[in-house]
C-alpha positions in Angstrom: 2.1 14.6 -12.3 0.3 14.0 -9.0 -1.5 17.3 -9.4 -2.6 16.4 -13.0 -3.8 12.9 -12.1 -5.6 13.9 -8.9 -7.4 16.9 -10.4 -8.0 15.5 -13.8 -7.0 18.7 -15.7 -5.6 18.8 -19.2 -1.9 19.1 -19.8 -2.2 22.8 -20.9 -4.2 23.6 -17.7 -1.3 22.8 -15.3 -0.9 25.9 -13.1 1.8 28.4 -14.1 3.7 28.0 -10.9 4.6 24.4 -12.1 7.2 23.8 -14.8 6.1 24.2 -18.4 3.5 21.6 -19.3 5.4 20.3 -22.4 8.5 19.7 -20.3 6.5 17.8 -17.7 4.8 15.8 -20.5 8.3 14.9 -22.0 9.6 13.7 -18.7 6.4 11.7 -18.0 6.7 10.0 -21.4 10.3 9.2 -20.9 9.5 7.7 -17.5 6.9 5.5 -19.1 9.0 4.3 -22.0 12.0 3.5 -19.9 10.0 1.9 -17.0 11.2 4.3 -14.4 7.7 4.9 -13.0 7.3 1.2 -12.6 10.5 1.0 -10.6 9.4 3.8 -8.3 6.0 2.2 -7.8 7.3 -1.3 -7.1 9.8 0.1 -4.5 7.0 1.9 -2.7 4.8 -1.2 -2.7 7.6 -3.2 -1.1 7.9 -0.6 1.7 4.2 -0.5 2.3 4.1 -4.3 2.5 7.0 -4.4 4.9 5.3 -1.8 7.1 2.3 -4.1 7.2 4.4 -7.0 8.3 4.4 -8.8 5.0 7.1 -10.0 2.6 7.9 -7.4 -0.1 7.1 -9.9 -2.8 3.5 -11.2 -2.8 2.4 -14.8 -2.9 -1.3 -14.3 -3.6 -3.4 -11.8 -5.5 -6.9 -10.9 -6.7 -7.9 -10.2 -10.3 -10.9 -8.2 -11.5 -11.8 -5.6 -14.2 -13.6 -2.2 -14.3 -15.2 -0.6 -17.3 -14.8 3.1 -17.7 -16.6 5.5 -20.1 -14.3 7.0 -22.7 -14.3 10.7 -23.7 -15.1 11.8 -27.2 -11.5 12.0 -28.4 -10.5 8.4 -27.4 -9.8 6.5 -30.6 -12.5 4.0 -31.7 -9.9 1.5 -32.6 -8.9 1.0 -28.9 -12.4 1.4 -27.3 -15.5 -0.8 -27.3 -18.8 -1.6 -25.6 -19.2 -3.6 -22.5 -22.6 -5.3 -23.0 -22.8 -6.6 -19.4 -22.1 -3.2 -17.8 -23.7 -1.2 -20.7 -20.6 1.0 -20.7 -18.9 2.3 -23.9 -15.2 2.9 -23.5 -12.3 0.9 -22.1 -11.8 -1.7 -19.4 -9.1 -1.7 -16.7 -7.9 -5.2 -15.7 -6.2 -5.2 -12.3 -4.2 -7.7 -10.4 -3.7 -6.6 -6.8 -2.1 -8.2 -3.7 -4.0 -9.0 -0.5 -3.6 -5.4 0.7 -5.2 -4.0 -2.5 -1.8 -2.7 -3.9 -1.3 -2.9 -7.6 0.7 -5.7 -9.1 -0.3 -5.5 -12.8 -2.6 -3.4 -14.9 -3.8 -3.8 -18.4 -6.2 -1.5 -20.3 -8.2 -2.9 -23.2 -11.3 -2.1 -25.1 -14.4 -2.5 -23.0 -15.6 -5.3 -25.3 -12.7 -7.6 -24.4 -13.7 -10.5 -22.2 -12.2 -10.8 -18.7 -10.7 -14.3 -19.3 -9.1 -13.2 -22.6 -7.3 -10.2 -21.0 -6.4 -12.3 -18.0 -3.9 -14.5 -19.9 -1.3 -11.8 -20.7 -1.9 -10.2 -17.4 -1.2 -13.4 -15.4 1.8 -14.2 -17.6 3.5 -10.9 -16.9 2.7 -11.2 -13.2 4.0 -14.8 -13.0 7.2 -13.8 -14.7 7.7 -10.8 -12.3 6.6 -12.3 -9.0 8.2 -15.8 -8.5 6.4 -16.4 -5.2 2.9 -15.8 -6.7 1.0 -19.1 -6.4 -2.6 -18.2 -5.8 -5.1 -15.8 -7.5 -8.7 -15.3 -6.5 -11.2 -14.2 -9.2 -15.0 -14.0 -9.9 -17.1 -16.2 -12.1 -16.1 -14.3 -15.2 -12.7 -16.0 -15.2 -14.1 -19.5 -14.8 -13.6 -22.2 -17.5 -10.5 -23.1 -19.5 -8.5 -20.2 -18.0 -8.3 -22.1 -14.7 -6.8 -25.2 -16.4 -4.5 -23.1 -18.5 -3.2 -21.1 -15.5 -2.5 -24.4 -13.6 -0.8 -26.1 -16.6 1.1 -23.3 -18.2 1.9 -21.0 -15.2 1.6 -23.4 -12.3 -0.7 -20.8 -10.8 -3.9 -21.7 -8.9 -6.8 -19.7 -10.0 -9.6 -19.9 -7.4 -13.1 -18.8 -8.5 -15.3 -17.2 -5.8 -18.9 -17.1 -7.0 -22.1 -15.7 -5.5 -24.5 -18.4 -4.4 -28.0 -18.5 -5.9 -29.7 -17.7 -2.7 -27.8 -14.4 -2.3 -29.8 -11.1 -2.8 -28.6 -7.5 -2.8 -25.0 -6.5 -1.9 -23.0 -9.2 -0.2 -19.3 -9.0 0.7 -17.5 -12.0 -0.8 -14.2 -13.3 0.5 -11.1 -11.8 -1.0 -13.0 -10.2 -3.9 -13.8 -7.1 -1.8 -10.1 -6.3 -1.8 -9.9 -5.5 -5.5 -13.2 -3.8 -5.4 -11.8 -1.4 -2.8 -8.8 -0.8 -5.2 -11.3 0.1 -7.9 -12.9 2.6 -5.6 -9.5 4.1 -4.7 -8.9 4.7 -8.5 -12.3 6.3 -9.0 -11.4 8.9 -6.4 -8.8 10.1 -8.8 -10.5 12.4 -11.3 -8.2 11.6 -14.2 -9.4 7.9 -13.9 -13.1 8.5 -13.3 -13.3 8.7 -17.1 -10.9 7.7 -19.9 -9.3 10.7 -21.5 -6.1 9.0 -22.8 -5.3 8.5 -26.5 -3.3 5.4 -25.8 -4.2 2.5 -23.5 -0.5 2.5 -22.3 -1.0 6.1 -21.0 -4.1 5.1 -19.2 -2.1 2.3 -17.5 0.5 4.9 -16.5 -2.2 7.1 -14.9 -3.3 4.1 -12.8 0.3 3.6 -11.6 0.6 7.3 -10.8 -2.7 7.1 -8.8 -1.4 4.1 -6.7 2.0 5.7 -6.3 0.4 8.8 -4.8 -1.7 6.6 -2.5 1.3 4.7 -1.2 3.4 7.8 -0.6 0.7 9.4 1.5 0.4 6.2 3.5 4.1 6.0 4.1 4.4 9.7 5.0 1.6 9.4 7.6 3.4 6.4 9.2 6.7 8.1 9.2 5.2 11.2 10.8 
């Protein structure tokens, strides 16, 4: 799976010295349906956070989205057009911790607004991470979502906006963390474009990419 995600090849193009592609696909689907990949990923994230001197469970996060062009065989029913980024395809909505490690991911059509997708994303995160109390976001999440998060989830959503006098690229506090995570994902060829028939499979590929990143990081420190 790490080979397939990193190199972006099709299932049938897996090298012959690996197990048969249909068996790998069957195990991969089983791991997704039963949540085994999520358990592996969460365990690794806890180890990486402990190595960095942090609590395994996060108390703060950063949310953002990234639009990705879809390939020709992605169903039209689950894809759309992001008018702001002028990108047809799907949108990855990420919630990461202060180290840039993945907490939650949701894949929608690119036409879905950030604040609309953030509600179920934050609900799942609040149910899983009981210490989570603060989330930073950009101006696309401003408005009623801030009040809703405070009243319904007891979660403080802090909006970080660019000032009017800023010009060109400017590093904004906290927001650069999730932007770096987006850059990590784009280094994975399978995620540089959306090839998945189901949004759930795209989410699984994001988890695989972050799992590979964390295992490499842990292996270097152990060595």
